N, C-alpha and C positions, 0 to 999 in steps of 0.2 A: 552506376558502378556496381560491380559484383563484390559482395562482402559477406561470405558465408561464415556463420557461427561466430561472428565478432572477432575473427583473427585479423591482425594487421596484414596488409598486402606485403608480399616479399618477392624479391627477384629470384627466379629458379636458378639452380646450379646448372652450368653448361651440360654436364653429363649426369643428369638426374636419372637414376635407374628406374624410378617409378613412372616416368612419362611413357605412355604407350603400353603399360603393363595392365593385365587384368587380374583383379584380386578376387579370390574365392569363386572364380568362374562367373562372377556376377557384375563386377564394376570395372570398366576400362578407364584408366586415368589419362587425362589429356594435357593438363597444365597445372602448375602450382599457383595458387591464388592467395595463400596466406601461410603464416607460421606463428606458432605460439610456444609457450614454455615447454609443452609436452610433445608437440609434434607439428607436422606440416599438413596443410589443407590443400586438396587438389580438386579441380573441376573434373567430373567423371560422368559417365553415362551408364545407366542401368541397362545391361545387355538385353534382357528379356523385354523390358518395357520401353526401351528407347527414351527414358526419362533422364533429364540432367539432375545430378546429385552432387553433393560435396562429400569427399572422403578425407577423414583425418587419420594419419598413420603416425605411430609412435616413433620418436627419434631412435635411430639404431643404437646409439651409445647408452640408451636407457632400457633397451629391450631385455637385458639380462637381470635387471633389478626387480626382484619379486615384489618389493614394496610399491614401486611405480606401476608394475603390471596390475597389482591389486587395485590401485587407485584408478587406473585406466578402465578396468572392467566396471568399477563402481560408477564411473562417469556414465558409461553406457546404460547400466541398469537403472540408475537414478533418472536420467533424462528420458529413457524409453517409457517410464511410468507416467509421464506427463502428456496430456492430450489437449492442453489449453491452446486457443488460437494465438495467444501471445507468448507461447513457449516454442523454442526450436524443436522440430519433430525429428526423432531418431528413427531411421528406417531399418538399420541392421547393424550388427557388430560381431566381431569374431577375430580369427587369426588367419593370416595369409599362409601360404605353403611353407615359408621359411620361419614361421613363428612370429612374424611381425603382427602386432595388434592393430586393428582398424575399427573405425566407426563410420557408417554411412548416414548422412544427414540430408535434410532438404537444403537445396541451394537457394540462398537469399539474394535478391537483387535490391540492394539499397546501400546505405552508408551508416556507419556507426554513429552513435550520439556524440562522441567526442569530436568527430569531424563536423557535425552539425553545429555544435557550440562554437568551435573555432571559426567557422565561416559566417554564421548567421546571428550570433548573439549581439544585442539582447533580443530574446524572443518575446512573444506576447504571453500574458498570463494564461490565456486559453490554450495556446500551444504547449506551454509548460505543464498545465494541468492535464491535458490529454496524454502527454508522454508519461507522466507520473501515474495516472490512474490505470493505464494499460499495463505498465510494469508491475504495479502493486496487485493487479488482478492475477497476473501470472504467479507472483510470489505467494499470494493467498492460497492458490491451489497447491503449489509445491509444499507449503507449510502444512496444509491439511493432509498431504500424502507423506509427511514425515521427512521432507527433504529441505535442507538448509543450503542455500547457494554458496555462501561464504566468500564469493569474489564478485559481488555486484559492483559494476562500474560502467561508465559510458561506453568503453570499448566493447563491453559485452551486451550492449543494447543496440540492435540494428533497426533503423527506421526505414520502412518500405513504403513507397508511394503507391496508393491505390487508384483505380480508374476514376472514381468519383471525385478526385481531387483531395481526398483525405490521406491518411497514412496509418500504418499498423506498426506497432513496436513488437519486436521479438526479443525475448530474454534468452541469451545464449550461454554456452560454456558452463555446464555443471561439472566440469572436470575436477573440481576440488570440493564438490558438494559433499555434505555429511548427512547420511541417512540416519535418522533417529529411529532405531528399531522399536518394536512394540513394548519391550521391557524397559525402554529408556536408556539403553546402553549403546555404545558405539566403540569401534576400534580406532585408537589414535595412531594412525599410520605415519604421522608427521612429527612424532615426539623426538626424533633424532636431530631436529633442527631444520628440517626442510620447511621453508616458509610457504605457507598457503595463504593466498590473498594478496591484495595490493595495499601498501601502507597508507596511501591517501584516503582509502575508503574503508579501512579496517576498524571494527568496533574495539573499544578498550579491552573488553574481556577476552576477545579473540587474540589481541596482541599479547595479553598476559599469559595465554595458554590455558585459560580457565575453560570449564565446560560452557558451551554456548547453546542458545536456543534460537527460534525464529527472530527474536528481537535484535540479534546481531545483524541480520539482514535489514531490519528497519533502520538501524543506525546507518548502514551503507546507503540505504534509500534516502536518508536525510542528507547525506553528503552529496548525492546526485541532485537532489532538489536545491540544495545550497548552490551547487555548481551551476545549475540552470538559472537561478535567480540573479547571480552576480558574476558569472563567467570565471569564478575562481573557486578553488577548493578551500575549506576552512583552515587547513594546516599544511604547510609546506616547509621543507628544509633541504639542505644539501645532501643529506643521507637518509636512508630508510629508517635508521635508528632514531634520527632526529625527528622525523615525522611521527613515528610511533610514540616517542616521548611526549609530544604535544597532545596527541590523542589521549594519553593517560593523565596528563598533568594540567592542561590548559583548557580554557573555555573559548569557544569560537567567537570571533567578532561578528556581531549581527550583520547580515547582508546589507541592510539599509545604511550602515556606516561604511561598508566596503565600497559601495557604489551610491553615494548620496545623491547624485544627479539623476538616477534612474527612477526614482519614485516607486521603489519596490513595495507592493502591498504588504501592510503589516500582518495581515492574517496569514498569508503564505509564509512570511518569515517565521511566524510563530510555529507553524507546522514543522518547518525545518529544524528550528532550535529545539523543539520538544523531542524530535527524533534523535537529535545529537546529544541527549542527556547521557552523562557518564554512567548513571545507575540505570540498568535495564528496566527497573520498576517504574521509572519516571518517563519512559518512552511511550509511544503509542502501543496499546496492548496487542494489536493485530494489524496486518497489512490492509484488511478491509476497512478498519476504522481510520487508518491514516489516509487511505484513498478517499473516504467519505469527507474527511476534513479538507483535503485538497479541493474536491469538487465544490464544497460549500464556499470556500474562500474565493474561488473563481466565479461562481454564480453570483455572489454578492456584488461583484464589480459591474454586472450588467453588460451593456454594450462596450464599456471601456475595456473589457477583457480581451477584445480583439486588437487593441492597440499595442504596439511594441513598447516595452519598458524604456524609459528615457525619451519617449516621443509623445507628442500631443498632450493629453491630460496628465500623463504620468510625469512629464517634464515640468508642467505647471505645478503639480502637487509637490514635486521635489523642491521647487523654489519657495513654495508657501510653507513647507514643513518647518516646525519649530523644534527647539531643543528638547521639549518634553518627549518627543518620539524616541530619540536616542536614549534619553534617560530611562524611559520605561524598559527598553530592550536591555540596557546595562543592568538595571535592577533585577530583571528576570534572570539573566545569566549569572549575576552575582549570587542571587538566592540559590540557584541550582548548584553553583560551585560550593557554597557552604554545605548544602545537603550532601554533596559528593565527598567532602572531607570529614564532616562531623555528622555521623548518622545516629541521632538519639534513638534509644530503644523505643519501639512502637508500644503503645499502651501505657506509657509513663508520662505523657504530655502534661497531665494534670499536676504532676509533681513540680514541673518547671513553672507552671502558672501559679501554684500555691506559693512556691519560694519567692517568686517575683512580687506577689501581693504582700507577703509578710515583710519583705524588704522595704516596700513603699510605705507600709504602715509604721514600721520602726523609724523610718526617716521622718515621717510626719510627727510622731510623738516627740522625737528629739528636737525638731524645730519649735514645737509648742512649749516644751519644758525647759529649754536652755535659758540660763540667766541672762538678763539684759542690764547693762550698766546704767545707773541713774544719770540724769543730765548734769547734776552738780558735780559729778566725779570727772567730768571731761577736763582735759588739759586746759588750764587758764589761757595759755597762749593761743591754742587752737580755737577756744571759745571766743576769745577776743577778736581773732582774725576773721571769724565767721559772722561777727556782728558789726556792720559798718556804723560809724558814728552818726548821730542824728543832729549834732550841733557842731559848729566850727571848733576845731581842735585848739587847745591852749598853746601858747608859745613855749619854746624850750625853757626848761627851768633855769633860774639864776643860780649863782654860786651859793647864795644864802640858802635857797631851797635844797640844794644838794647837801649842804652841811646838816640841814634838819632831817634829811633822809639818808643816813649813812649806809643803810643796807642795800641801796640801789647798786646795780652793776656799774663798774667804772666804764667810761666811754670807750676805752681801748678794747673792752671785751665785747662790744656790740657793733663791729664794723658792718656786718651783713645787714643787721636790722636797720642801721642808719641808711644804708644804700636803698633798702626797700622804702623807707620813709621818704627819702629824697625823690623816689620815682612816683610816689603817690600817697604815701603815708599809710599807717595801720592804726588800729585802735590803741595799741600798746605804746607807740612812739609819738603819735600826734603829728601835726604839721610843723612848719617853720613859722617864725614870727611874721614873715611877710604874708602868710595865708590869713592873717586876721587875729586880733586880740593881743594883749600884753600879758606879762607875767603877773601883774598885779590884779588882773581881773579874775574874780571868783576863785581865789586860791583854795578855799576849803572845798568847794565843789569839785575842783580839779583833782585835789588830793584824794577825795573819796572815790572818784571814778577810777583813778589809776591805782588805788591801794591794792586790790586783789592781784594786780599784774606786776607792779614795780617792786613791792616790798618783799614778797617771798624770794629767797635766794634761788636762782635758776639752777637746775641740775645740769650735769655735763651734757646730757642729750639735748636739753633745751638751749644751752649755750652754743651748740654746734651750728654753724651757719646753714641755713636752708637754701637749697638751690632755687633760683628764680624760675618763672614759668617757661623761659626759653634758655635751657642749659646749652651753652655753646660747645660743650665737650661731647664729641660723637661717641656712640657705643662702639667698643672694639669689635672688629669683624669676627664672626663665628665660623669655625671650620666644620662643614657637615660631617656627620658620622659616616664613615666609609660604607658600612653595611646598609644604612638607610639610603645613602647616595646610590649604591648599586641597585637596590630594589626600585628606586625611582627611575633610574636609567633603563632598567628592564621593562618597566611599564611603558616607557616611551619608545621602546624598540631599539635603544642604543646598546646593542649587545657588547660591543668592544669596550665602551665606556663602563658598562656594568661589570665586565670581567676585571678591568683595571681596579675598580672600586672594591670588588670582593677580594681581589688579591691583596690589596692594602689591609682590608679587614682581617684576612687570614694571617697576615704577618703580625698584626696587632693582637689578635685573639686566636692563636693556633689551636686552642682546645675548644673552640666554639663550634659545635657540630653543625648548627644551622648555616653558618658562614660557608662551610665546605659544601653543604647541600645546595645552596643557591649558586655557588661557583660551578658545581657540576651541572646544574640545570642551564646556566648561561652558556657553558661550553657546548653542551648538547644541542642547544638551540642554534648555536653558530655552526654546528656541524663538525666540531673538533671532538670526535668521540673518544680519542685517546686521553686527552686531558680531562674531558668530562668524566670518564670512567675512573681516573685517578682521584679526582675530587670526590666522587661518590663513594669510593672505597674508604677514603679518610672519614667521610661522614658516617658510614656504617661502623667503622672502628671506634669512633667517638660516641656513637649512639647505638649500642648493641640491641636495644629494644625498640628501635625505630619502627613506627607503625607501617611505613612504606618500604620496609626492608625487602619483602618478597618482590615487589614491583621493580625496585632498583637492581636487585640481584639479577633479575631476568634481563634488564636493559644492558648490564655490563658483562654478561656472560660471553 
């Protein structure tokens, strides 16, 4: 299949004026073979050389826009500076007689990587590794030349089969590339809102409109690797804004959890997740180092690297996998998420360590110095209950004994105690007459043993009946806090349930800024950008100093 410059194949218009036309007296166009955001791509022939080429011409309705014209010229200049075998070669560029801009490129006979993933996934680790290393080599040369691609994605990667049975990857479409000039400055020609890049593969700093460097391309390369490993992108939503929100606010699910039956090698997963770090400083420092990490991960698999994921030994490895694998990936992404939200000042780590040590020391001193109650001060009733009798209990006292001990509690005040005694007896109450002994046996000894318990007048707390070991009264049901319920539902992916819970929380706490923030996030993830923007605006009104104000303002503009 012919697939030049990564453009999707398009049906030509019936009366296409470019078919059969010669541009700049050099290239004769024969058929339309693709169409992109900026222009159409045609199969053509170089008149002098008789060589097939691909010609991209700018859409007519964009021809009068100087901003787009500048961007188009920059595409040609940027790409023409690259001579790497994994980069699309630019042959010529200029203007047609009527002012239409064009670029002449090599004609590629192959298919884009997206088509390959759709038809052949899962691929083998060696296949994945070769695709990634070739792509990263092209990026490495571009970055050294001061060129940032800014729109790296499977549709812009063409896989060409070679005669020896191998393949070659071509990185295409530097149409929105940003050239970093020698003084480190560049012209922002898209500041008026023209979106450069593809949301599914866009780095967070690029989505925010911040200054970018080659590490933005490495983030996109991480998305491509993630896509190759599990045939899915890390973030998806119904709208472009919803996808961008996730790139800014959420951590990707590890590929091993997305496709648990594929047995995805952990080392390759780690390469992808590091490239997807929100903070550029936490990513791979260069395309060359990322490529070396991919090669090492594949080489470590040995002959297994040629097996397709989810088959053979990888299927067996997936069955034998335990929960520690997923826990390790979750901990890694959780740690990275904390670093992305809370960035402690570098160089002050020792302060945090010292504060923690002092806190532990203070806690230890408190434990050592706190007063302990003597054993004799324990509640007589508790002490008696904790000491089971060593001899048979005396019988219940007679009326004469009750007269001799007027300070004892009346029988009517001890119904619960009598119940407990009836079930098995306690040291305070003794057993029944049927359990052995009479009232006449060892009266003095019985009185001495019971004196510390029976003679002091019980306090109101001691007279209160104690519940038995099996209290038949069930605890009343608790209603979950709607805010916590909403967050729990968000973590489970129940977006509609989360929205309903956050709406209840907002009615109960209309001045709680975090409630409105989470409500906006839930609506955005669902794709309801209007309600999401309304909730975010309420959040910003309630939290004028919100640390994420700049991010959210860009999202709702």
